[in-house]
C-alpha positions as CSV (number, residue, x, y, z in Angstrom):
1,X,6.9,13.0,-2.2
2,X,7.2,9.7,-1.0
3,X,8.3,10.5,3.0
4,X,5.5,12.7,3.0
5,X,2.8,10.1,1.6
6,X,4.7,7.1,4.2
7,X,4.1,10.3,7.1
8,X,0.5,10.6,6.2
9,X,-0.5,6.9,6.1
10,X,1.8,6.3,9.4
11,X,-0.7,8.9,11.3
12,X,-3.7,6.2,9.7
13,X,-2.0,3.6,11.3
14,X,-1.8,5.2,14.0
15,X,-5.0,5.4,14.7
16,X,-5.9,2.5,13.2
17,X,-3.8,-0.3,15.7
18,X,-1.9,0.1,19.3
19,X,0.4,2.8,20.2
20,X,3.3,-0.6,20.2
21,X,2.3,-2.1,16.9
22,X,3.3,0.7,14.6
23,X,7.2,0.7,13.9
24,X,9.2,3.3,12.5
25,X,12.6,3.3,13.8
26,X,15.2,3.5,12.0
27,X,16.9,1.1,14.3
28,X,14.1,-1.5,14.1
29,X,13.1,-1.4,11.0
30,X,16.6,-2.6,10.2
31,X,15.3,-5.9,11.9
32,X,13.2,-6.5,8.9
33,X,15.1,-5.6,6.0
34,X,15.5,-9.3,4.9
35,X,14.3,-13.0,5.6
36,X,16.5,-15.9,5.7
37,X,17.7,-14.9,1.6
38,X,20.0,-12.2,3.6
39,X,21.4,-11.3,0.5
40,X,18.2,-9.0,-0.6
41,X,17.7,-6.3,1.8
42,X,15.8,-3.2,1.7
43,X,14.6,-1.4,5.0
44,X,10.9,-1.3,4.9
45,X,9.5,2.4,4.8
46,X,6.8,1.0,7.8
47,X,6.5,-2.0,9.8
48,X,3.1,-2.9,11.6
49,X,2.5,-5.7,14.0
50,X,-1.6,-6.3,13.8
51,X,-2.9,-8.6,16.2
52,X,-6.9,-9.8,14.5
53,X,-7.8,-10.3,11.4
54,X,-9.6,-6.8,10.9
55,X,-6.9,-5.0,12.0
56,X,-4.6,-6.3,9.1
57,X,-8.0,-5.6,6.6
58,X,-7.3,-1.4,8.0
59,X,-4.2,-1.6,7.3
60,X,-4.1,-2.8,3.9
61,X,-7.5,-0.1,3.0
62,X,-5.0,1.9,4.2
63,X,-2.4,1.3,2.1
64,X,-4.8,1.3,-0.8
65,X,-6.2,4.8,-0.1
66,X,-2.6,6.0,0.2
67,X,-1.3,3.9,-3.2
68,X,1.2,2.7,-1.3
69,X,2.7,-1.0,-1.5
70,X,2.5,-3.4,1.3
71,X,4.1,-6.9,2.5
72,X,3.0,-9.6,4.9
73,X,5.6,-11.1,6.7
74,X,5.9,-14.1,9.0
75,X,8.7,-15.5,10.8
76,X,10.8,-14.3,8.4
77,X,12.5,-17.8,7.4
78,X,12.1,-17.7,3.6
79,X,14.8,-18.7,1.2
80,X,13.2,-16.4,-1.5
81,X,13.2,-13.3,-0.6
82,X,9.7,-12.9,-0.9
83,X,9.2,-11.2,2.2
84,X,11.8,-8.9,0.8
85,X,10.1,-5.1,2.3
86,X,9.3,-2.5,-0.2
87,X,11.4,1.2,1.3
88,X,8.5,2.8,0.3
89,X,5.9,0.4,1.6
90,X,4.4,-1.3,4.6
91,X,5.9,-4.4,5.7
92,X,2.4,-6.8,7.9
93,X,4.0,-8.7,10.7
94,X,1.9,-11.5,11.6
95,X,4.1,-12.6,14.2
96,X,1.5,-11.5,17.5
97,X,-0.8,-13.5,15.8
98,X,-0.5,-16.6,17.1
99,X,-3.3,-18.8,18.7
100,X,-4.8,-22.1,17.9
101,X,-8.3,-21.0,17.9
102,X,-10.1,-24.6,17.5
103,X,-8.9,-28.5,16.9
104,X,-11.9,-30.7,16.2
105,X,-10.3,-34.1,16.0
106,X,-13.7,-35.8,15.3
107,X,-13.2,-33.6,11.7
108,X,-9.6,-34.2,11.8
109,X,-9.2,-30.3,11.7
110,X,-7.0,-27.4,13.9
111,X,-7.6,-23.8,13.3
112,X,-4.9,-21.5,13.7
113,X,-3.9,-17.7,13.6
114,X,-1.2,-17.0,10.7
115,X,1.7,-16.3,12.8
116,X,1.4,-20.3,15.1
117,X,4.5,-22.1,14.1
118,X,4.2,-25.2,12.3
119,X,5.6,-27.5,15.1
120,X,3.3,-25.7,17.5
121,X,0.2,-27.5,15.3
122,X,1.5,-31.1,16.4
123,X,2.1,-29.8,19.6
124,X,-1.1,-28.8,20.3
125,X,-2.2,-32.4,18.9
126,X,0.3,-34.7,19.7
127,X,-0.9,-36.1,23.1
128,X,-3.9,-36.6,20.9
129,X,-2.5,-38.8,18.2
130,X,-2.5,-37.0,15.8
131,X,-0.4,-34.7,13.8
132,X,0.0,-31.8,11.1
133,X,3.0,-33.2,8.3
134,X,4.0,-31.3,6.1
135,X,7.7,-30.4,7.7
136,X,9.5,-27.7,6.6
137,X,13.5,-27.6,8.1
138,X,12.5,-24.2,10.0
139,X,9.4,-25.9,11.3
140,X,10.7,-25.5,14.7
141,X,10.1,-21.1,14.4
142,X,8.5,-20.8,10.6
143,X,4.8,-19.7,10.1
144,X,1.9,-21.6,8.8
145,X,1.1,-17.7,7.2
146,X,4.3,-18.6,5.8
147,X,4.0,-22.0,4.6
148,X,0.8,-21.2,2.9
149,X,2.3,-18.2,1.1
150,X,5.2,-20.3,0.3
151,X,3.2,-24.1,-0.5
152,X,5.7,-25.4,1.7
153,X,7.0,-29.1,1.7
154,X,9.2,-30.5,3.7
155,X,11.1,-34.3,4.2
156,X,8.0,-36.0,4.6
157,X,6.4,-34.5,1.0
158,X,7.7,-37.4,-0.9
159,X,4.6,-39.5,0.9
160,X,2.2,-37.2,2.5
161,X,2.6,-33.8,-0.1
162,X,2.2,-30.5,0.1
163,X,1.3,-27.5,2.2
164,X,-1.6,-27.3,-0.2
165,X,-2.2,-31.1,0.7
166,X,-3.2,-30.2,3.9
167,X,-5.2,-26.9,4.2
168,X,-9.5,-27.2,3.8
169,X,-10.2,-23.5,4.2
170,X,-8.2,-20.1,4.4
171,X,-9.1,-17.0,5.7
172,X,-8.0,-13.8,3.9
173,X,-8.0,-9.9,3.6
174,X,-8.1,-9.4,-0.3
175,X,-5.1,-6.8,-2.0
176,X,-8.4,-4.5,-1.5
177,X,-9.1,-5.2,2.3
178,X,-12.3,-7.3,2.1
179,X,-12.2,-10.3,4.5
180,X,-13.2,-13.2,2.7
181,X,-13.3,-16.8,2.7
182,X,-11.9,-19.6,0.3
183,X,-12.5,-23.2,1.1
184,X,-11.8,-26.2,-0.5
185,X,-15.5,-27.1,-0.8
186,X,-16.2,-23.6,-2.5
187,X,-17.7,-24.7,-5.9
188,X,-16.6,-22.5,-9.5
189,X,-12.9,-22.0,-9.4
190,X,-10.4,-23.5,-6.9
191,X,-9.6,-19.9,-5.4
192,X,-8.1,-21.4,-2.1
193,X,-5.2,-23.5,-4.5
194,X,-4.8,-20.6,-6.2
195,X,-4.2,-18.4,-2.5
196,X,-1.7,-21.1,-1.8
197,X,1.6,-20.8,-3.0
198,X,1.2,-17.2,-4.1
199,X,3.5,-15.8,-2.4
200,X,1.7,-12.9,-0.5
201,X,0.6,-11.7,-4.5
202,X,-3.3,-12.0,-3.6
203,X,-3.8,-11.2,-0.1
204,X,-2.7,-12.1,3.0
205,X,-4.1,-15.0,5.1
206,X,-5.3,-14.6,8.7
207,X,-7.1,-17.3,10.0
208,X,-6.2,-21.0,8.1
209,X,-8.0,-24.3,8.9
210,X,-5.4,-27.0,8.9
211,X,-5.9,-30.9,8.0
212,X,-5.0,-33.3,10.9
213,X,-3.3,-36.5,10.4
214,X,-3.4,-39.9,12.8
215,X,0.4,-41.0,14.6
216,X,1.0,-43.7,12.1
217,X,1.0,-47.3,14.5
218,X,4.9,-47.9,13.5
219,X,7.8,-45.5,11.9
220,X,11.5,-46.9,11.5
221,X,14.2,-44.4,10.5
222,X,17.1,-46.0,8.7
223,X,20.4,-43.5,7.9
224,X,22.5,-45.6,5.1
225,X,26.0,-44.5,5.1
226,X,28.0,-45.1,1.5
227,X,30.9,-44.3,0.0
228,X,29.9,-41.7,-2.6
229,X,26.7,-40.3,-3.7
230,X,26.7,-41.9,-6.8
231,X,25.9,-44.9,-4.6
232,X,23.7,-43.3,-2.3
233,X,21.3,-42.5,-5.9
234,X,21.3,-45.9,-6.8
235,X,19.6,-47.3,-3.7
236,X,17.6,-44.4,-4.0
237,X,16.2,-45.8,-7.4
238,X,16.1,-48.9,-6.3
239,X,13.9,-48.0,-3.6
240,X,11.4,-46.5,-5.6
241,X,11.9,-49.1,-8.4
242,X,10.8,-51.9,-5.7
243,X,7.6,-49.9,-5.1
244,X,8.2,-48.8,-1.7
245,X,6.9,-45.3,-0.9
246,X,8.7,-44.1,1.9
247,X,7.7,-41.2,4.3
248,X,10.6,-39.5,3.4
249,X,14.2,-40.2,1.6
250,X,17.2,-37.2,2.4
251,X,20.6,-38.0,0.4
252,X,23.5,-35.9,2.6
253,X,27.0,-35.3,0.2
254,X,30.2,-35.2,2.1
255,X,30.5,-31.7,2.3
256,X,26.8,-31.2,4.4
257,X,28.0,-33.7,6.3
258,X,31.0,-32.3,7.8
259,X,29.1,-28.7,7.8
260,X,26.3,-30.6,10.1
261,X,29.1,-32.5,12.2
262,X,31.1,-29.0,13.1
263,X,27.2,-27.6,14.2
264,X,25.6,-30.3,15.3
265,X,27.1,-33.2,16.1
266,X,25.1,-35.2,14.3
267,X,28.3,-38.6,14.7
268,X,26.7,-39.6,11.2
269,X,29.4,-42.4,9.8
270,X,32.9,-41.4,9.7
271,X,34.0,-41.4,6.2
272,X,31.1,-41.4,4.1
273,X,30.4,-39.7,0.6
274,X,26.9,-39.6,1.2
275,X,24.5,-40.7,3.6
276,X,20.6,-42.1,2.7
277,X,18.3,-41.3,5.8
278,X,14.8,-43.6,4.3
279,X,11.8,-43.0,7.1
280,X,8.7,-45.6,7.0
281,X,5.7,-45.3,8.6
282,X,2.4,-46.7,8.5
283,X,0.7,-50.3,9.9
284,X,3.5,-51.7,11.7
285,X,3.5,-55.5,9.3
286,X,3.7,-53.0,6.1
287,X,6.6,-51.2,7.3
288,X,8.1,-54.6,8.7
289,X,7.9,-56.0,5.1
290,X,9.5,-52.7,3.9
291,X,12.2,-52.6,6.0
292,X,13.1,-56.0,5.1
293,X,13.1,-55.2,1.8
294,X,15.1,-52.3,2.2
295,X,17.8,-53.4,3.9
296,X,18.6,-56.1,0.7
297,X,18.5,-52.9,-1.5
298,X,21.3,-50.9,1.0
299,X,23.6,-53.8,1.7
300,X,26.1,-52.0,-0.1
301,X,26.2,-49.1,2.4
302,X,29.5,-49.5,4.6
303,X,26.7,-49.2,7.5
304,X,23.5,-49.3,8.3
305,X,22.0,-48.1,11.5
306,X,18.3,-48.5,13.0
307,X,15.8,-46.1,14.7
308,X,12.4,-47.0,16.2
309,X,12.1,-45.0,19.3
310,X,11.4,-40.6,19.1
311,X,15.0,-40.0,20.6
312,X,17.0,-42.4,18.1
313,X,14.7,-40.6,15.0
314,X,15.2,-36.7,16.2
315,X,19.3,-38.1,16.2
316,X,19.4,-39.6,13.2
317,X,17.3,-36.4,11.8
318,X,19.3,-34.0,13.8
319,X,22.3,-33.2,10.7
320,X,19.8,-33.0,8.1
321,X,17.4,-30.9,9.9
322,X,20.3,-28.4,10.5
323,X,22.0,-28.3,7.0
324,X,21.4,-25.3,5.7
325,X,22.2,-23.2,9.1
326,X,25.2,-25.6,9.5
327,X,26.9,-24.9,6.4
328,X,27.6,-21.1,7.8
329,X,30.6,-23.0,10.3
330,X,32.4,-23.7,7.1
331,X,31.6,-21.0,4.4
332,X,31.5,-17.3,5.4
333,X,28.1,-17.1,2.9
334,X,26.2,-18.9,1.3
335,X,23.0,-19.2,-1.6
336,X,20.4,-21.7,-0.7
337,X,19.6,-23.3,-4.1
338,X,15.9,-24.7,-4.7
339,X,15.6,-26.5,-7.6
340,X,13.8,-29.7,-9.0
341,X,14.9,-32.5,-11.8
342,X,13.2,-36.1,-12.4
343,X,14.7,-38.4,-10.2
344,X,16.1,-40.3,-12.8
345,X,17.9,-37.2,-13.9
346,X,20.2,-36.7,-10.2
347,X,22.9,-38.5,-11.4
348,X,23.6,-36.6,-14.8
349,X,22.8,-33.1,-12.7
350,X,25.2,-34.1,-9.8
351,X,27.6,-34.4,-11.6
352,X,27.2,-31.1,-13.4
353,X,26.9,-29.7,-10.6
354,X,30.5,-30.9,-9.7
355,X,32.3,-29.8,-12.6
356,X,30.5,-26.7,-12.0
357,X,32.1,-26.0,-8.5
358,X,35.4,-27.5,-10.1
359,X,35.4,-24.8,-13.2
360,X,34.5,-21.4,-10.9
361,X,36.6,-22.8,-7.9
362,X,33.2,-22.9,-5.6
363,X,32.2,-25.1,-2.9
364,X,28.9,-27.1,-3.6
365,X,27.3,-29.2,-0.8
366,X,24.2,-31.1,-1.8
367,X,21.5,-31.8,0.8
368,X,18.0,-32.5,-0.7
369,X,14.8,-34.6,-0.6
370,X,15.8,-37.6,-3.3
371,X,12.6,-39.3,-3.1
372,X,10.9,-36.7,-5.4
373,X,14.1,-34.7,-6.8
374,X,14.4,-32.1,-5.2
375,X,18.0,-30.1,-4.9
376,X,18.8,-28.1,-2.3
377,X,22.4,-27.3,-3.6
378,X,24.2,-25.0,-1.0
379,X,26.8,-22.8,-2.9
380,X,29.4,-21.6,-0.1
381,X,31.8,-18.7,-1.0
382,X,34.1,-16.1,1.2
383,X,32.0,-12.7,0.4
384,X,35.6,-11.1,1.4
385,X,36.8,-12.3,-1.3
386,X,36.6,-10.2,-4.9
387,X,34.6,-11.6,-7.5
388,X,33.5,-14.9,-5.4
389,X,30.3,-13.5,-5.1
390,X,29.4,-13.2,-8.7
391,X,31.6,-16.6,-8.7
392,X,28.9,-18.1,-6.4
393,X,26.4,-16.5,-8.4
394,X,27.1,-17.7,-11.7
395,X,27.4,-21.1,-10.2
396,X,23.8,-20.9,-8.6
397,X,22.2,-19.8,-12.4
398,X,23.6,-22.7,-13.8
399,X,22.2,-25.0,-11.1
400,X,18.8,-23.5,-12.0
401,X,19.7,-23.7,-15.9
402,X,20.7,-27.1,-15.1
403,X,17.4,-28.1,-13.9
404,X,15.7,-26.9,-16.7
405,X,17.5,-28.6,-18.8
406,X,16.3,-31.5,-17.6
407,X,12.9,-31.2,-17.5
408,X,12.5,-29.7,-13.7
409,X,11.7,-26.6,-12.1
410,X,13.1,-23.6,-11.0
411,X,11.6,-24.2,-7.4
412,X,10.2,-27.0,-5.4
413,X,9.2,-25.3,-2.1
414,X,11.2,-22.2,-1.4
415,X,9.1,-19.8,-3.8
416,X,10.1,-18.0,-7.0
417,X,10.2,-14.3,-4.5
418,X,12.9,-11.7,-5.5
419,X,15.6,-14.0,-5.5
420,X,14.4,-16.4,-9.1
421,X,12.0,-13.8,-11.2
422,X,14.4,-13.2,-13.5
423,X,14.4,-17.4,-14.2
424,X,10.6,-17.5,-15.5
425,X,10.5,-16.6,-18.7
426,X,13.4,-19.5,-19.0
427,X,10.7,-21.6,-17.7
428,X,7.9,-19.9,-19.2
429,X,7.0,-18.7,-22.3
430,X,5.5,-14.7,-22.7
431,X,1.8,-16.1,-23.2
432,X,2.3,-18.2,-20.2
433,X,3.5,-15.4,-18.0
434,X,0.7,-13.4,-19.6
435,X,-2.3,-15.8,-18.4
436,X,-0.5,-16.1,-14.9
437,X,-0.3,-12.0,-14.6
438,X,-4.2,-11.6,-15.1
439,X,-5.0,-13.6,-12.6
440,X,-2.7,-11.6,-10.2
441,X,-4.6,-8.3,-12.4
442,X,-8.0,-9.9,-11.2
443,X,-7.0,-9.9,-7.3
444,X,-4.8,-7.3,-7.0
445,X,-5.0,-4.5,-10.2
446,X,-3.3,-1.5,-8.3
447,X,-0.1,-4.0,-8.2
448,X,0.1,-3.2,-4.3
449,X,0.2,-6.4,-2.6
450,X,4.0,-7.6,-2.3
451,X,4.5,-6.1,-6.1
452,X,8.1,-7.2,-7.6
453,X,8.0,-10.6,-6.6
454,X,7.3,-13.9,-8.8
455,X,7.1,-12.4,-12.2
456,X,9.6,-10.4,-14.0
457,X,8.9,-6.6,-14.8
458,X,7.4,-4.9,-16.3
459,X,4.6,-6.8,-16.3
460,X,0.5,-6.7,-17.2
461,X,-0.7,-4.6,-14.1
462,X,1.9,-1.8,-14.9
463,X,4.8,-3.4,-12.1
464,X,7.9,-1.7,-12.2
465,X,10.7,-1.8,-8.9
466,X,10.4,1.8,-7.5
467,X,7.8,3.6,-9.8
468,X,3.9,3.2,-9.5
469,X,2.1,3.1,-12.7
470,X,-1.7,3.5,-13.6
471,X,-3.6,0.0,-14.5
472,X,-3.0,-1.9,-17.2
473,X,-5.9,-1.7,-20.4
474,X,-7.3,-5.9,-19.5
475,X,-7.3,-5.0,-16.3
476,X,-9.3,-1.6,-16.4
477,X,-11.4,-2.9,-19.5
478,X,-12.4,-6.0,-16.6
479,X,-10.9,-8.2,-19.3
480,X,-8.6,-9.7,-16.5
481,X,-11.8,-10.5,-14.5
482,X,-13.1,-12.2,-16.9
483,X,-10.6,-14.6,-17.0
């Protein structure tokens, strides 16, 4: 029955799209079976590669007509299984929508399609003294549509905030196929704010207006090498305590440094138990005053490197930007986590992670946005070793439990997706989850838009993996729309 339905839908999609935009070949479909979180896999029923917003609208309307679920995908760099496809559904890939449509420097704005890469926005305006501030580690390849879906951050979110702080408007295709625009200046409820970070469950972005920032007058990047991660943590607390708000404060432990050296030969100081990367930016005199104070605070470092030109800064950042992929050089498999804790809890949580590592015999490399307590523990294991994957999963889950216990969150910027949905009840009550789900049901009463993500199932819209059910009575009665 499912195969027949997909065949009928595929015929309808071929009538809507160019011939090479509909993929059904089993070998090609496997290209899209996962995002950056490779241990969750599913081969999509059909893949489409639309080139316009109107084509996406037509595809979504067709999915509604046939009652078939759909999932949006950008570059596939997500790390929570948010773009995991449905075997009984359609994967809508926006990679062909890569145009920068408008640059409006007087109003500090640019309008782009969802497949434009994060870094491409900066490259389009850099020569004119502007840039796009959010900078995920995958910024060379991640798409702005995916950034909107996940509310991505990056190393510089400490000072400049997340994607939601830099989006002025989104044209979206709603889950029933309508093409509408959500604007920051719209009166009433903040629908744009609700959409950003909704992980594709409230619709698909087709045109995005981003806010551009002026290039800072001065930038100084400092690499401080410490004998232990505890010393690095003390320096972080002292920097923030001194009233300094750097553009970025990043930390890597010895194991993550080892991986980065193996991958990109970043030449960080030998013997470092931790390195701290601190970037200061702003008016020149302010940056110089902050730098003088930073040198005093980091006097316990056994080596201090300073970069004040783009090439030197890039050399310092090379190791940090490569960290996630780099651990593949020292481990056959790994899990990337994304928990958040209050900055003051970092020493206790890091110590607890070390104990978990020893207890389970699983190595953990720590890379994190130290300034705002956003941890990215990399849980390393050999997937050929019996039981190693299960132990790694246990450590990964225990790390999220630690974050919750210390008043933090299960995600800072990677999203909930497939991977963390089961942890949502640990953070939120049933009433909380039902209230959130009422918002989703108001946008998507048929539960066709990226189903099975974020919320543990079954939920209000009758969303159960692999099973299609009717609309929840609250939605059918109109109460969800009234919420």
